[in-house]
C-alpha positions as CSV (number, residue, x, y, z in Angstrom):
1,M,0.0,0.0,0.0
2,K,1.3,3.4,-1.0
3,N,0.6,6.9,0.4
4,I,-0.6,8.8,-2.6
5,A,-0.8,12.6,-2.4
6,L,-3.6,13.7,-4.8
7,L,-3.1,17.3,-5.8
8,F,-6.1,19.1,-7.2
9,G,-7.8,22.5,-7.6
10,G,-5.1,25.0,-8.5
11,T,-4.7,28.5,-9.6
12,S,-5.6,28.1,-13.3
13,G,-8.9,28.7,-15.0
14,E,-9.5,25.0,-15.0
15,H,-9.8,24.8,-11.2
16,D,-13.4,23.6,-11.1
17,I,-12.7,20.8,-13.6
18,S,-9.7,19.7,-11.6
19,V,-11.9,19.2,-8.5
20,I,-14.4,17.1,-10.4
21,S,-11.5,15.1,-12.1
22,A,-9.9,14.5,-8.7
23,Q,-13.2,13.0,-7.4
24,G,-13.2,10.7,-10.3
25,V,-9.7,9.5,-9.6
26,I,-10.2,9.0,-5.9
27,S,-13.3,6.9,-6.5
28,A,-11.2,4.6,-8.7
29,I,-8.1,4.1,-6.5
30,R,-8.0,0.7,-4.7
31,G,-5.5,-0.7,-2.2
32,H,-3.7,2.6,-1.5
33,N,-4.0,5.4,1.1
34,V,-5.1,8.6,-0.6
35,I,-4.1,12.0,0.9
36,P,-6.1,14.7,-0.8
37,V,-4.3,18.1,-1.0
38,Y,-6.5,20.9,-2.3
39,I,-4.9,24.0,-3.8
40,T,-7.1,27.1,-3.6
41,R,-7.5,29.5,-6.5
42,E,-5.1,31.8,-4.6
43,G,-2.5,29.0,-4.3
44,K,-2.9,27.9,-0.7
45,W,-2.3,24.2,0.0
46,L,-4.8,22.5,2.4
47,M,-5.1,19.0,3.7
48,Y,-8.2,17.3,5.2
49,D,-8.4,14.3,7.5
50,G,-12.0,13.3,6.7
51,K,-13.0,10.7,4.1
52,P,-12.0,11.7,0.6
53,D,-15.2,10.4,-0.9
54,H,-16.8,13.8,-1.5
55,I,-13.9,16.2,-1.8
56,D,-16.0,18.5,-3.9
57,G,-18.4,19.2,-1.0
58,I,-15.8,20.0,1.7
59,D,-15.4,23.5,3.0
60,W,-11.7,23.4,2.7
61,E,-11.0,26.8,4.0
62,K,-12.8,25.8,7.2
63,F,-11.8,22.2,7.7
64,G,-8.5,22.0,5.9
65,T,-5.1,22.7,7.4
66,P,-2.0,24.0,5.6
67,A,0.2,21.3,4.1
68,I,2.9,21.7,1.5
69,L,5.1,19.3,-0.4
70,S,8.6,19.4,1.0
71,P,11.6,19.6,-1.4
72,D,13.6,17.5,1.1
73,R,14.7,14.4,-0.7
74,V,15.6,12.6,2.5
75,N,12.3,13.0,4.4
76,R,10.1,12.8,1.3
77,G,6.5,13.9,1.9
78,L,4.1,16.6,3.0
79,L,4.7,19.1,5.8
80,R,1.5,19.7,7.6
81,I,1.2,22.8,9.9
82,V,-1.3,22.5,12.8
83,N,-1.2,25.1,15.7
84,D,2.2,26.3,14.6
85,K,3.6,22.7,14.8
86,V,4.9,20.9,11.7
87,K,4.2,17.3,11.2
88,A,5.9,15.3,8.4
89,I,3.6,12.9,6.4
90,P,5.5,10.4,4.2
91,V,4.4,10.3,0.6
92,D,5.3,7.5,-1.8
93,L,3.7,8.9,-4.9
94,V,2.1,12.1,-6.2
95,F,-0.9,12.0,-8.4
96,P,-1.3,15.5,-9.9
97,M,-4.8,16.1,-11.1
98,L,-4.1,19.8,-11.8
99,H,-5.2,21.0,-15.2
100,G,-3.6,24.0,-16.9
101,P,-0.7,26.3,-15.8
102,C,1.0,25.5,-12.5
103,G,0.0,21.9,-12.7
104,E,0.1,20.5,-16.2
105,D,3.0,22.5,-17.5
106,G,6.0,20.9,-15.8
107,T,6.0,23.1,-12.7
108,I,4.4,20.6,-10.2
109,Q,6.4,17.8,-12.0
110,G,9.6,19.8,-11.3
111,L,8.7,20.1,-7.6
112,C,8.3,16.3,-7.4
113,E,11.6,15.8,-9.1
114,I,13.3,18.1,-6.6
115,A,11.6,16.2,-3.8
116,G,12.5,12.8,-5.3
117,I,9.0,11.6,-5.2
118,P,7.6,9.6,-8.2
119,Y,4.5,11.0,-9.8
120,V,1.8,10.0,-12.3
121,G,2.0,11.3,-15.8
122,C,4.5,13.0,-18.1
123,G,7.8,14.4,-16.9
124,V,9.0,18.0,-16.7
125,L,10.1,18.4,-20.3
126,S,7.2,16.5,-21.9
127,S,4.6,18.4,-19.7
128,A,6.1,21.8,-20.6
129,L,6.4,21.1,-24.3
130,C,2.9,19.7,-24.6
131,M,1.3,22.5,-22.6
132,D,2.6,25.0,-25.3
133,K,0.5,24.5,-28.4
134,A,3.1,26.3,-30.5
135,F,5.9,23.9,-29.5
136,T,3.7,20.8,-30.1
137,K,3.1,22.1,-33.7
138,L,6.8,22.1,-34.2
139,I,7.1,18.5,-32.9
140,A,4.3,17.5,-35.3
141,K,5.9,19.2,-38.3
142,H,9.3,17.6,-37.6
143,H,7.7,14.2,-37.5
144,K,5.6,14.9,-40.6
145,V,2.3,14.8,-38.8
146,P,0.0,17.3,-40.7
147,T,-0.9,20.5,-39.0
148,G,-3.1,23.4,-40.3
149,E,-1.8,26.9,-41.0
150,Y,-1.0,28.9,-37.8
151,L,0.8,31.9,-36.5
152,V,2.3,32.6,-33.1
153,Y,2.7,36.0,-31.3
154,K,4.1,36.9,-27.9
155,K,2.3,39.5,-25.8
156,E,5.2,42.0,-26.3
157,A,4.8,41.8,-30.1
158,L,1.1,42.9,-29.8
159,A,1.7,45.5,-27.2
160,N,2.0,48.5,-29.5
161,L,-0.2,49.7,-32.4
162,E,2.5,49.0,-35.1
163,G,3.0,45.4,-34.0
164,L,-0.8,44.8,-33.7
165,K,-1.4,46.1,-37.2
166,A,1.4,43.9,-38.6
167,A,-0.1,40.9,-36.9
168,K,-3.5,41.6,-38.3
169,R,-2.1,41.9,-41.8
170,A,-0.4,38.6,-41.5
171,I,-3.4,36.9,-40.1
172,G,-5.6,38.3,-42.9
173,L,-3.2,37.1,-45.5
174,K,-2.2,33.7,-44.2
175,M,-5.2,32.6,-42.1
176,R,-8.1,34.4,-43.7
177,Y,-11.3,33.9,-41.8
178,P,-12.7,32.2,-39.9
179,C,-9.8,31.4,-37.6
180,F,-9.3,30.5,-34.0
181,V,-7.4,32.6,-31.5
182,K,-6.1,30.6,-28.5
183,P,-3.9,31.1,-25.5
184,A,-0.7,29.1,-26.4
185,T,-0.7,27.6,-22.9
186,G,-4.2,26.6,-21.6
187,G,-6.8,24.0,-21.7
188,S,-10.6,23.2,-21.5
189,S,-11.0,25.7,-24.4
190,I,-10.8,28.6,-21.9
191,G,-9.9,31.8,-23.7
192,I,-10.5,30.5,-27.2
193,T,-12.4,32.5,-29.7
194,R,-13.6,31.6,-33.2
195,V,-13.1,34.8,-35.2
196,E,-15.4,35.2,-38.2
197,N,-13.9,38.4,-39.6
198,K,-11.2,41.0,-38.7
199,K,-13.7,43.0,-36.6
200,G,-13.6,40.3,-33.9
201,L,-9.8,40.0,-33.8
202,N,-9.0,42.6,-31.2
203,A,-11.4,41.2,-28.6
204,A,-10.2,37.6,-29.3
205,L,-6.5,38.6,-28.9
206,E,-7.3,40.5,-25.7
207,L,-9.2,37.5,-24.2
208,A,-6.4,35.0,-25.1
209,L,-3.7,37.2,-23.6
210,Q,-5.6,37.1,-20.3
211,Y,-4.6,33.4,-20.0
212,S,-1.2,33.3,-21.6
213,N,1.7,35.6,-22.6
214,K,1.6,34.0,-26.1
215,V,-1.2,33.4,-28.5
216,I,-1.6,31.0,-31.4
217,I,-3.9,31.8,-34.3
218,E,-5.0,28.8,-36.3
219,K,-6.8,28.6,-39.6
220,A,-10.2,27.0,-39.1
221,V,-10.3,23.4,-40.4
222,K,-13.7,22.2,-41.6
223,G,-13.6,18.7,-40.1
224,R,-14.7,16.3,-37.4
225,E,-13.2,16.5,-33.9
226,I,-11.4,13.3,-33.2
227,E,-9.6,12.2,-30.0
228,L,-7.4,9.3,-29.1
229,A,-6.1,8.1,-25.7
230,V,-2.5,7.0,-25.1
231,L,-1.3,4.9,-22.2
232,G,2.2,3.7,-21.5
233,N,5.7,4.4,-20.3
234,G,7.5,4.8,-23.6
235,T,8.5,1.1,-23.9
236,N,4.9,-0.2,-24.1
237,T,2.8,2.5,-25.7
238,R,-0.8,1.7,-26.4
239,V,-3.2,3.8,-28.4
240,S,-7.0,3.6,-28.1
241,V,-9.5,3.6,-30.9
242,A,-10.6,7.0,-32.1
243,G,-13.5,8.8,-30.6
244,E,-15.5,11.6,-32.1
245,I,-16.8,14.8,-30.4
246,I,-20.0,16.3,-31.7
247,P,-20.3,19.7,-29.9
248,D,-23.5,21.4,-29.1
249,G,-22.3,24.7,-30.6
250,V,-20.0,26.1,-33.3
251,F,-17.0,24.4,-31.7
252,Y,-16.2,22.4,-28.6
253,D,-15.7,25.3,-26.2
254,Y,-15.9,25.2,-22.4
255,E,-19.7,25.5,-22.3
256,A,-20.1,22.7,-24.9
257,K,-17.8,20.5,-22.9
258,Y,-19.2,20.9,-19.5
259,E,-22.5,22.8,-19.5
260,K,-24.4,21.5,-22.6
261,P,-25.7,18.0,-22.2
262,A,-26.5,17.9,-25.9
263,S,-22.8,17.6,-26.8
264,Q,-22.1,14.0,-27.8
265,T,-19.1,11.6,-27.8
266,I,-19.1,8.7,-30.2
267,I,-16.8,5.7,-29.6
268,P,-15.5,4.4,-31.8
269,A,-15.7,7.2,-34.4
270,D,-17.2,6.1,-37.8
271,L,-14.0,6.4,-39.9
272,P,-12.4,4.4,-42.7
273,E,-10.0,1.8,-41.4
274,K,-7.0,3.4,-43.1
275,V,-7.8,6.8,-41.5
276,S,-8.2,5.2,-38.0
277,E,-4.9,3.4,-38.4
278,K,-3.1,6.6,-39.5
279,L,-4.6,8.5,-36.6
280,Q,-3.3,5.8,-34.1
281,A,0.2,5.9,-35.8
282,Y,0.3,9.7,-35.5
283,A,-0.8,9.6,-31.9
284,R,1.9,7.1,-31.0
285,T,4.5,9.1,-32.9
286,L,3.6,12.4,-31.1
287,F,3.5,10.8,-27.6
288,E,6.9,9.2,-28.0
289,A,8.4,12.2,-29.7
290,A,7.3,14.4,-26.8
291,D,8.9,11.9,-24.4
292,G,5.4,11.1,-23.0
293,N,4.8,8.9,-20.0
294,G,1.7,7.6,-18.4
295,M,-1.1,9.2,-20.2
296,A,-2.1,11.7,-22.9
297,R,-5.1,12.5,-25.0
298,I,-4.3,13.6,-28.5
299,D,-6.7,15.6,-30.6
300,F,-7.1,15.8,-34.4
301,F,-9.4,17.1,-37.1
302,V,-10.5,14.8,-39.9
303,T,-11.9,16.4,-43.1
304,E,-14.6,15.0,-45.3
305,D,-12.0,13.6,-47.8
306,G,-10.1,11.8,-45.0
307,G,-7.4,14.5,-44.5
308,I,-5.9,14.6,-41.0
309,F,-4.8,17.6,-39.1
310,F,-3.1,17.5,-35.6
311,N,-4.8,19.8,-33.1
312,E,-3.1,19.4,-29.6
313,I,-1.8,17.1,-26.9
314,N,-3.3,17.0,-23.4
315,T,-0.9,15.4,-20.9
316,L,-3.3,15.5,-17.9
317,P,-6.8,14.8,-19.4
318,G,-9.9,15.1,-17.3
319,F,-11.4,12.3,-15.3
320,T,-14.9,13.7,-15.1
321,A,-17.9,11.5,-15.9
322,I,-17.9,12.8,-19.5
323,S,-14.1,13.0,-20.1
324,M,-13.1,11.2,-23.3
325,Y,-9.8,9.7,-22.0
326,A,-11.3,7.2,-19.5
327,K,-14.3,6.5,-21.8
328,L,-12.0,5.5,-24.7
329,W,-10.2,3.0,-22.5
330,E,-13.4,1.7,-21.1
331,H,-14.4,0.9,-24.7
332,E,-11.1,-1.1,-24.9
333,G,-12.1,-3.1,-21.8
334,I,-10.0,-1.2,-19.3
335,S,-12.1,-0.1,-16.4
336,R,-11.4,3.2,-14.5
337,V,-10.1,1.2,-11.6
338,A,-7.7,-0.8,-13.8
339,L,-6.7,2.4,-15.7
340,I,-5.9,4.4,-12.5
341,N,-3.9,1.4,-11.2
342,E,-1.9,1.1,-14.4
343,L,-1.1,4.9,-14.3
344,I,0.1,4.5,-10.8
345,E,2.4,1.6,-11.9
346,C,3.7,3.8,-14.8
347,A,4.7,6.5,-12.4
348,E,8.4,7.5,-12.3
């Protein structure tokens, strides 16, 4: 039996989804002692002694006590502070269920490396690379995985009128419209805007820059939204069948994902066998090229004529009731309990 510190919540815009995902993970862990550690929106770490069955209903600020992950590699674990006294709690494994920046981008993974504690999921480099949509496009291009047209701008380049005008000209010439404006580092479709014409560009850029210091502008691809799940430690990489997302809306934004029950997931996606095989090959290539470990969900677009375009990699996919990652493996005959157990075994 291992002491598993489950980190969830966090300071990113995906805080609420992280809490729901953590509940899904806790309900599937068997044979181990789970230590839930909640990180508030402000970044305060809290631990709770009660049963972890309903962590989403706990008043953490009232019942939780401060507890931080110690960087001490000799006495590995949490330091809990109660009545000005510090108590060390041994930790054998960290399960980060923190979506977005300061959780999915290599920062928490780096803290675990310093502390010498194994953790579930991709490592520091892989997490950081895959969190940045611009860098994953470069990996895809290098490995000849098709991507759509895109442009990348740092916040500084758009800070003055001259730079903004130059960007708009480039976007109009290369992307045309419609296009998508996204924070380069983010998830759950937060901060993403589908821009129909140049009039909507200013507001879209302003929104994206609220969530990242870099934006990526992508040419809209008219195609089906396809997702695949990857599981393994680099030496034994498995890729699921492809699943299809049919959003209740113009695209699969935050509301369509979590607030609109009419959005659908279809597993397996109705695709020609050759297209499915190519998608699986691309997913494997990207996961291994990015030095992936444990899990990832890799998203593509498939056009009417069978064309494939890489969209993005998610190294800490959600574990909510509707999240595609676990559902894809359930279709393959791997229950959530078995999936979580395997992810724990893959931890490094």
